[in-house]
ChimeraX commands (.cxc) that place a marker at each C-alpha (Angstrom):
marker #1 position 73.27,84.37,189.61 radius 0.5
marker #1 position 71.46,87.72,189.40 radius 0.5
marker #1 position 69.70,88.50,186.67 radius 0.5
marker #1 position 71.44,91.80,186.09 radius 0.5
marker #1 position 74.45,92.99,186.92 radius 0.5
marker #1 position 74.21,96.14,189.07 radius 0.5
marker #1 position 76.07,98.79,186.67 radius 0.5
marker #1 position 77.01,99.38,183.69 radius 0.5
marker #1 position 80.69,99.37,185.00 radius 0.5
marker #1 position 80.17,95.51,186.16 radius 0.5
marker #1 position 78.85,94.78,182.04 radius 0.5
marker #1 position 81.42,96.36,180.78 radius 0.5
marker #1 position 83.97,94.13,182.99 radius 0.5
marker #1 position 81.94,90.91,182.35 radius 0.5
marker #1 position 82.25,91.90,178.39 radius 0.5
marker #1 position 86.06,92.26,178.70 radius 0.5
marker #1 position 86.52,88.74,180.72 radius 0.5
marker #1 position 84.22,87.14,177.63 radius 0.5
marker #1 position 87.00,88.74,175.50 radius 0.5
marker #1 position 89.88,87.53,177.54 radius 0.5
marker #1 position 88.54,84.07,177.52 radius 0.5
marker #1 position 87.55,83.96,173.89 radius 0.5
marker #1 position 91.24,84.46,173.23 radius 0.5
marker #1 position 92.35,81.89,175.57 radius 0.5
marker #1 position 90.01,78.97,173.94 radius 0.5
marker #1 position 87.88,78.76,177.18 radius 0.5
marker #1 position 84.85,80.19,176.21 radius 0.5
marker #1 position 82.70,77.22,177.39 radius 0.5
marker #1 position 84.09,77.31,180.79 radius 0.5
marker #1 position 81.82,76.83,183.50 radius 0.5
marker #1 position 82.29,79.99,185.09 radius 0.5
marker #1 position 81.10,81.94,182.06 radius 0.5
marker #1 position 77.79,83.40,183.37 radius 0.5
marker #1 position 75.25,85.27,180.76 radius 0.5
marker #1 position 75.91,88.71,180.08 radius 0.5
marker #1 position 72.94,90.81,181.00 radius 0.5
marker #1 position 72.65,94.42,181.61 radius 0.5
marker #1 position 70.19,96.08,183.32 radius 0.5
marker #1 position 68.74,99.21,181.74 radius 0.5
marker #1 position 70.02,98.94,177.99 radius 0.5
marker #1 position 67.55,99.12,175.22 radius 0.5
marker #1 position 68.34,97.93,171.84 radius 0.5
marker #1 position 68.65,101.44,170.12 radius 0.5
marker #1 position 65.54,100.88,167.87 radius 0.5
marker #1 position 63.38,100.68,171.05 radius 0.5
marker #1 position 63.91,103.82,171.84 radius 0.5
marker #1 position 64.55,106.10,168.54 radius 0.5
marker #1 position 65.52,109.46,170.50 radius 0.5
marker #1 position 67.70,108.10,172.88 radius 0.5
marker #1 position 71.41,109.04,172.04 radius 0.5
marker #1 position 71.90,105.56,170.86 radius 0.5
marker #1 position 68.70,105.32,168.99 radius 0.5
marker #1 position 69.65,108.58,167.28 radius 0.5
marker #1 position 73.44,106.81,166.64 radius 0.5
marker #1 position 71.51,103.79,164.97 radius 0.5
marker #1 position 69.53,106.16,162.94 radius 0.5
marker #1 position 72.78,107.94,161.93 radius 0.5
marker #1 position 73.54,105.82,158.79 radius 0.5
marker #1 position 75.68,106.59,155.95 radius 0.5
marker #1 position 72.14,106.25,153.85 radius 0.5
marker #1 position 70.42,108.61,156.20 radius 0.5
marker #1 position 68.84,111.74,154.40 radius 0.5
marker #1 position 70.35,115.06,155.05 radius 0.5
marker #1 position 67.10,116.79,156.75 radius 0.5
marker #1 position 66.91,113.62,159.19 radius 0.5
marker #1 position 70.46,113.66,160.16 radius 0.5
marker #1 position 70.21,117.88,160.49 radius 0.5
marker #1 position 66.94,116.80,162.82 radius 0.5
marker #1 position 69.40,114.18,164.86 radius 0.5
marker #1 position 71.87,116.99,165.54 radius 0.5
marker #1 position 68.79,119.37,166.58 radius 0.5
marker #1 position 67.09,117.10,168.94 radius 0.5
marker #1 position 71.09,116.16,170.61 radius 0.5
marker #1 position 71.58,119.90,170.50 radius 0.5
marker #1 position 67.82,121.19,171.60 radius 0.5
marker #1 position 67.80,123.96,174.36 radius 0.5
marker #1 position 65.35,122.49,176.39 radius 0.5
marker #1 position 65.60,118.53,176.59 radius 0.5
marker #1 position 68.75,117.89,174.13 radius 0.5
marker #1 position 70.93,115.44,175.61 radius 0.5
marker #1 position 74.06,117.85,175.17 radius 0.5
marker #1 position 72.74,121.05,176.74 radius 0.5
marker #1 position 71.63,118.47,179.61 radius 0.5
marker #1 position 74.99,117.09,180.06 radius 0.5
marker #1 position 76.58,120.88,180.03 radius 0.5
marker #1 position 74.55,121.73,183.32 radius 0.5
marker #1 position 75.40,118.46,184.79 radius 0.5
marker #1 position 79.01,119.54,184.39 radius 0.5
marker #1 position 78.11,122.74,185.47 radius 0.5
marker #1 position 76.32,121.57,188.63 radius 0.5
marker #1 position 79.19,119.32,189.13 radius 0.5
marker #1 position 81.37,122.47,189.22 radius 0.5
marker #1 position 79.55,123.88,191.36 radius 0.5
marker #1 position 79.43,121.44,193.96 radius 0.5
marker #1 position 83.08,121.97,194.21 radius 0.5
marker #1 position 82.70,125.12,194.21 radius 0.5
marker #1 position 81.40,125.54,197.97 radius 0.5
marker #1 position 83.71,122.98,199.24 radius 0.5
marker #1 position 87.10,125.52,197.90 radius 0.5
marker #1 position 89.66,126.85,200.48 radius 0.5
marker #1 position 92.35,129.25,199.73 radius 0.5
marker #1 position 94.12,128.95,203.21 radius 0.5
marker #1 position 97.29,127.43,201.67 radius 0.5
marker #1 position 98.40,128.45,198.52 radius 0.5
marker #1 position 100.78,125.86,197.51 radius 0.5
marker #1 position 98.28,123.28,197.80 radius 0.5
marker #1 position 94.71,123.24,196.53 radius 0.5
marker #1 position 93.32,120.07,195.03 radius 0.5
marker #1 position 90.12,121.09,195.05 radius 0.5
marker #1 position 90.63,124.42,193.29 radius 0.5
marker #1 position 91.92,122.55,190.73 radius 0.5
marker #1 position 89.37,119.95,190.16 radius 0.5
marker #1 position 86.98,123.07,189.98 radius 0.5
marker #1 position 89.06,124.27,187.48 radius 0.5
marker #1 position 89.37,121.44,185.17 radius 0.5
marker #1 position 85.09,121.22,185.32 radius 0.5
marker #1 position 84.89,124.80,184.21 radius 0.5
marker #1 position 87.22,124.03,181.56 radius 0.5
marker #1 position 84.71,120.96,180.35 radius 0.5
marker #1 position 81.96,123.27,180.90 radius 0.5
marker #1 position 83.45,125.93,178.32 radius 0.5
marker #1 position 84.15,123.61,175.86 radius 0.5
marker #1 position 80.70,121.68,176.10 radius 0.5
marker #1 position 79.03,125.13,175.20 radius 0.5
marker #1 position 81.48,125.62,172.51 radius 0.5
marker #1 position 80.42,122.48,170.98 radius 0.5
marker #1 position 77.09,123.74,171.58 radius 0.5
marker #1 position 77.75,126.79,169.22 radius 0.5
marker #1 position 79.52,124.80,166.97 radius 0.5
marker #1 position 76.70,122.03,166.13 radius 0.5
marker #1 position 74.47,124.93,165.56 radius 0.5
marker #1 position 76.60,126.18,162.82 radius 0.5
marker #1 position 76.90,122.40,161.54 radius 0.5
marker #1 position 73.12,121.84,161.68 radius 0.5
marker #1 position 72.48,124.15,158.71 radius 0.5
marker #1 position 75.60,122.85,156.73 radius 0.5
marker #1 position 74.46,119.63,157.32 radius 0.5
marker #1 position 70.93,120.03,155.49 radius 0.5
marker #1 position 72.96,121.63,152.82 radius 0.5
marker #1 position 74.64,118.74,152.30 radius 0.5
marker #1 position 74.45,116.54,148.80 radius 0.5
marker #1 position 71.64,113.56,149.59 radius 0.5
marker #1 position 73.85,111.38,147.36 radius 0.5
marker #1 position 77.23,109.37,148.48 radius 0.5
marker #1 position 80.26,111.03,146.61 radius 0.5
marker #1 position 83.00,108.96,145.14 radius 0.5
marker #1 position 84.99,106.69,147.44 radius 0.5
marker #1 position 88.22,108.32,146.60 radius 0.5
marker #1 position 87.05,111.56,147.93 radius 0.5
marker #1 position 86.51,109.76,151.52 radius 0.5
marker #1 position 89.85,108.75,151.68 radius 0.5
marker #1 position 90.98,112.07,152.40 radius 0.5
marker #1 position 89.81,112.86,155.97 radius 0.5
marker #1 position 89.72,110.13,158.93 radius 0.5
marker #1 position 86.80,108.08,160.08 radius 0.5
marker #1 position 86.55,109.36,163.58 radius 0.5
marker #1 position 83.61,107.08,165.19 radius 0.5
marker #1 position 85.84,103.91,166.30 radius 0.5
marker #1 position 84.42,101.85,169.13 radius 0.5
marker #1 position 81.03,100.58,169.28 radius 0.5
marker #1 position 78.22,101.26,172.29 radius 0.5
marker #1 position 77.62,98.78,174.35 radius 0.5
marker #1 position 74.33,98.25,173.52 radius 0.5
marker #1 position 75.64,97.88,169.78 radius 0.5
marker #1 position 77.64,95.01,171.14 radius 0.5
marker #1 position 75.04,93.33,173.53 radius 0.5
marker #1 position 71.71,94.35,172.18 radius 0.5
marker #1 position 71.78,93.76,168.78 radius 0.5
marker #1 position 71.27,90.62,166.33 radius 0.5
marker #1 position 73.83,89.62,163.42 radius 0.5
marker #1 position 73.99,91.70,160.35 radius 0.5
marker #1 position 74.21,89.72,157.10 radius 0.5
marker #1 position 77.15,90.09,155.13 radius 0.5
marker #1 position 77.21,91.71,151.62 radius 0.5
marker #1 position 79.96,91.85,149.15 radius 0.5
marker #1 position 79.64,94.99,148.40 radius 0.5
marker #1 position 79.00,96.56,151.63 radius 0.5
marker #1 position 80.08,99.85,153.37 radius 0.5
marker #1 position 82.67,100.01,155.92 radius 0.5
marker #1 position 79.85,101.16,158.54 radius 0.5
marker #1 position 77.64,98.01,157.80 radius 0.5
marker #1 position 81.19,95.75,158.03 radius 0.5
marker #1 position 81.77,97.37,161.27 radius 0.5
marker #1 position 78.34,96.59,162.45 radius 0.5
marker #1 position 78.57,93.17,161.41 radius 0.5
marker #1 position 81.91,92.39,163.12 radius 0.5
marker #1 position 80.67,93.76,166.02 radius 0.5
marker #1 position 77.67,91.97,166.48 radius 0.5
marker #1 position 78.85,88.50,165.36 radius 0.5
marker #1 position 81.44,88.85,167.83 radius 0.5
marker #1 position 79.23,89.74,170.88 radius 0.5
marker #1 position 78.25,87.37,173.45 radius 0.5
marker #1 position 74.36,87.82,173.05 radius 0.5
marker #1 position 75.63,86.88,169.13 radius 0.5
marker #1 position 76.49,83.23,170.51 radius 0.5
marker #1 position 73.69,83.36,172.51 radius 0.5
marker #1 position 71.34,83.91,169.57 radius 0.5
marker #1 position 73.57,81.16,167.28 radius 0.5
marker #1 position 72.00,78.75,169.98 radius 0.5
marker #1 position 68.79,79.68,170.86 radius 0.5
marker #1 position 67.16,81.38,167.44 radius 0.5
marker #1 position 65.08,78.74,165.34 radius 0.5
marker #1 position 65.95,78.76,161.49 radius 0.5
marker #1 position 64.48,81.12,159.62 radius 0.5
marker #1 position 63.55,83.63,162.34 radius 0.5
marker #1 position 63.39,87.31,161.19 radius 0.5
marker #1 position 64.78,90.09,163.51 radius 0.5
marker #1 position 62.06,92.42,164.21 radius 0.5
marker #1 position 61.81,95.58,162.22 radius 0.5
marker #1 position 63.42,98.73,164.28 radius 0.5
marker #1 position 60.55,101.27,164.96 radius 0.5
marker #1 position 61.03,104.32,162.49 radius 0.5
marker #1 position 60.73,107.66,164.27 radius 0.5
marker #1 position 58.00,110.28,162.98 radius 0.5
marker #1 position 59.29,112.79,159.90 radius 0.5
marker #1 position 60.77,115.69,161.20 radius 0.5
marker #1 position 59.16,119.01,161.47 radius 0.5
marker #1 position 60.54,121.71,159.54 radius 0.5
marker #1 position 62.53,124.34,161.34 radius 0.5
marker #1 position 61.40,128.13,162.38 radius 0.5
marker #1 position 63.93,130.72,162.73 radius 0.5
marker link #1:1,2 radius 0.2
marker link #1:2,3 radius 0.2
marker link #1:3,4 radius 0.2
marker link #1:4,5 radius 0.2
marker link #1:5,6 radius 0.2
marker link #1:6,7 radius 0.2
marker link #1:7,8 radius 0.2
marker link #1:8,9 radius 0.2
marker link #1:9,10 radius 0.2
marker link #1:10,11 radius 0.2
marker link #1:11,12 radius 0.2
marker link #1:12,13 radius 0.2
marker link #1:13,14 radius 0.2
marker link #1:14,15 radius 0.2
marker link #1:15,16 radius 0.2
marker link #1:16,17 radius 0.2
marker link #1:17,18 radius 0.2
marker link #1:18,19 radius 0.2
marker link #1:19,20 radius 0.2
marker link #1:20,21 radius 0.2
marker link #1:21,22 radius 0.2
marker link #1:22,23 radius 0.2
marker link #1:23,24 radius 0.2
marker link #1:24,25 radius 0.2
marker link #1:25,26 radius 0.2
marker link #1:26,27 radius 0.2
marker link #1:27,28 radius 0.2
marker link #1:28,29 radius 0.2
marker link #1:29,30 radius 0.2
marker link #1:30,31 radius 0.2
marker link #1:31,32 radius 0.2
marker link #1:32,33 radius 0.2
marker link #1:33,34 radius 0.2
marker link #1:34,35 radius 0.2
marker link #1:35,36 radius 0.2
marker link #1:36,37 radius 0.2
marker link #1:37,38 radius 0.2
marker link #1:38,39 radius 0.2
marker link #1:39,40 radius 0.2
marker link #1:40,41 radius 0.2
marker link #1:41,42 radius 0.2
marker link #1:42,43 radius 0.2
marker link #1:43,44 radius 0.2
marker link #1:44,45 radius 0.2
marker link #1:45,46 radius 0.2
marker link #1:46,47 radius 0.2
marker link #1:47,48 radius 0.2
marker link #1:48,49 radius 0.2
marker link #1:49,50 radius 0.2
marker link #1:50,51 radius 0.2
marker link #1:51,52 radius 0.2
marker link #1:52,53 radius 0.2
marker link #1:53,54 radius 0.2
marker link #1:54,55 radius 0.2
marker link #1:55,56 radius 0.2
marker link #1:56,57 radius 0.2
marker link #1:57,58 radius 0.2
marker link #1:58,59 radius 0.2
marker link #1:59,60 radius 0.2
marker link #1:60,61 radius 0.2
marker link #1:61,62 radius 0.2
marker link #1:62,63 radius 0.2
marker link #1:63,64 radius 0.2
marker link #1:64,65 radius 0.2
marker link #1:65,66 radius 0.2
marker link #1:66,67 radius 0.2
marker link #1:67,68 radius 0.2
marker link #1:68,69 radius 0.2
marker link #1:69,70 radius 0.2
marker link #1:70,71 radius 0.2
marker link #1:71,72 radius 0.2
marker link #1:72,73 radius 0.2
marker link #1:73,74 radius 0.2
marker link #1:74,75 radius 0.2
marker link #1:75,76 radius 0.2
marker link #1:76,77 radius 0.2
marker link #1:77,78 radius 0.2
marker link #1:78,79 radius 0.2
marker link #1:79,80 radius 0.2
marker link #1:80,81 radius 0.2
marker link #1:81,82 radius 0.2
marker link #1:82,83 radius 0.2
marker link #1:83,84 radius 0.2
marker link #1:84,85 radius 0.2
marker link #1:85,86 radius 0.2
marker link #1:86,87 radius 0.2
marker link #1:87,88 radius 0.2
marker link #1:88,89 radius 0.2
marker link #1:89,90 radius 0.2
marker link #1:90,91 radius 0.2
marker link #1:91,92 radius 0.2
marker link #1:92,93 radius 0.2
marker link #1:93,94 radius 0.2
marker link #1:94,95 radius 0.2
marker link #1:95,96 radius 0.2
marker link #1:96,97 radius 0.2
marker link #1:97,98 radius 0.2
marker link #1:98,99 radius 0.2
marker link #1:99,100 radius 0.2
marker link #1:100,101 radius 0.2
marker link #1:101,102 radius 0.2
marker link #1:102,103 radius 0.2
marker link #1:103,104 radius 0.2
marker link #1:104,105 radius 0.2
marker link #1:105,106 radius 0.2
marker link #1:106,107 radius 0.2
marker link #1:107,108 radius 0.2
marker link #1:108,109 radius 0.2
marker link #1:109,110 radius 0.2
marker link #1:110,111 radius 0.2
marker link #1:111,112 radius 0.2
marker link #1:112,113 radius 0.2
marker link #1:113,114 radius 0.2
marker link #1:114,115 radius 0.2
marker link #1:115,116 radius 0.2
marker link #1:116,117 radius 0.2
marker link #1:117,118 radius 0.2
marker link #1:118,119 radius 0.2
marker link #1:119,120 radius 0.2
marker link #1:120,121 radius 0.2
marker link #1:121,122 radius 0.2
marker link #1:122,123 radius 0.2
marker link #1:123,124 radius 0.2
marker link #1:124,125 radius 0.2
marker link #1:125,126 radius 0.2
marker link #1:126,127 radius 0.2
marker link #1:127,128 radius 0.2
marker link #1:128,129 radius 0.2
marker link #1:129,130 radius 0.2
marker link #1:130,131 radius 0.2
marker link #1:131,132 radius 0.2
marker link #1:132,133 radius 0.2
marker link #1:133,134 radius 0.2
marker link #1:134,135 radius 0.2
marker link #1:135,136 radius 0.2
marker link #1:136,137 radius 0.2
marker link #1:137,138 radius 0.2
marker link #1:138,139 radius 0.2
marker link #1:139,140 radius 0.2
marker link #1:140,141 radius 0.2
marker link #1:141,142 radius 0.2
marker link #1:142,143 radius 0.2
marker link #1:143,144 radius 0.2
marker link #1:144,145 radius 0.2
marker link #1:145,146 radius 0.2
marker link #1:146,147 radius 0.2
marker link #1:147,148 radius 0.2
marker link #1:148,149 radius 0.2
marker link #1:149,150 radius 0.2
marker link #1:150,151 radius 0.2
marker link #1:151,152 radius 0.2
marker link #1:152,153 radius 0.2
marker link #1:153,154 radius 0.2
marker link #1:154,155 radius 0.2
marker link #1:155,156 radius 0.2
marker link #1:156,157 radius 0.2
marker link #1:157,158 radius 0.2
marker link #1:158,159 radius 0.2
marker link #1:159,160 radius 0.2
marker link #1:160,161 radius 0.2
marker link #1:161,162 radius 0.2
marker link #1:162,163 radius 0.2
marker link #1:163,164 radius 0.2
marker link #1:164,165 radius 0.2
marker link #1:165,166 radius 0.2
marker link #1:166,167 radius 0.2
marker link #1:167,168 radius 0.2
marker link #1:168,169 radius 0.2
marker link #1:169,170 radius 0.2
marker link #1:170,171 radius 0.2
marker link #1:171,172 radius 0.2
marker link #1:172,173 radius 0.2
marker link #1:173,174 radius 0.2
marker link #1:174,175 radius 0.2
marker link #1:175,176 radius 0.2
marker link #1:176,177 radius 0.2
marker link #1:177,178 radius 0.2
marker link #1:178,179 radius 0.2
marker link #1:179,180 radius 0.2
marker link #1:180,181 radius 0.2
marker link #1:181,182 radius 0.2
marker link #1:182,183 radius 0.2
marker link #1:183,184 radius 0.2
marker link #1:184,185 radius 0.2
marker link #1:185,186 radius 0.2
marker link #1:186,187 radius 0.2
marker link #1:187,188 radius 0.2
marker link #1:188,189 radius 0.2
marker link #1:189,190 radius 0.2
marker link #1:190,191 radius 0.2
marker link #1:191,192 radius 0.2
marker link #1:192,193 radius 0.2
marker link #1:193,194 radius 0.2
marker link #1:194,195 radius 0.2
marker link #1:195,196 radius 0.2
marker link #1:196,197 radius 0.2
marker link #1:197,198 radius 0.2
marker link #1:198,199 radius 0.2
marker link #1:199,200 radius 0.2
marker link #1:200,201 radius 0.2
marker link #1:201,202 radius 0.2
marker link #1:202,203 radius 0.2
marker link #1:203,204 radius 0.2
marker link #1:204,205 radius 0.2
marker link #1:205,206 radius 0.2
marker link #1:206,207 radius 0.2
marker link #1:207,208 radius 0.2
marker link #1:208,209 radius 0.2
marker link #1:209,210 radius 0.2
marker link #1:210,211 radius 0.2
marker link #1:211,212 radius 0.2
marker link #1:212,213 radius 0.2
marker link #1:213,214 radius 0.2
marker link #1:214,215 radius 0.2
marker link #1:215,216 radius 0.2
marker link #1:216,217 radius 0.2
marker link #1:217,218 radius 0.2
marker link #1:218,219 radius 0.2
marker link #1:219,220 radius 0.2
marker link #1:220,221 radius 0.2
view
């Protein structure tokens, strides 16, 4: 049995099979191998990774901290979004040198280049939108408003990252917990790793405290 799955795709497939076995009541089947993923650290172990920044962006985070997270994502030199934009541009350029226009009725390579170029343009637009939103975030009030106002706008985040499900311990339920807390608790307590931890963790053991990133330096414009 391999120590790790060779790719994220195979890990996701194994997680789906695990959920199917749970649905059919065959969780204890002998073919249910422990689910492990290569290079998938828990968010607190990498606070400046994208999963780490998502983990830091909670409902109780300060406006200045949230603005700093957006700035880190959108940073011109090392931000994840500019890097993704350049990656898509490189894929478009790779397709560009394979274009042919000999047959005007059939040109799948050009159609692919067109889609990549459109995605590149959209990513550039996202960067511009985030630059404007960053200042707006910093100007938001620190305290949460009355929940009746929240119902006027839909929640956008609807899925867990793979590291949320496989790499975190259970979140204890709270009677007055927020929707975000309940969502995280539901995902973590139903994950394969959570089931393993319930079998192997000693009673009274405490989860390690997540690492705290240094405070955000003031922006200079």
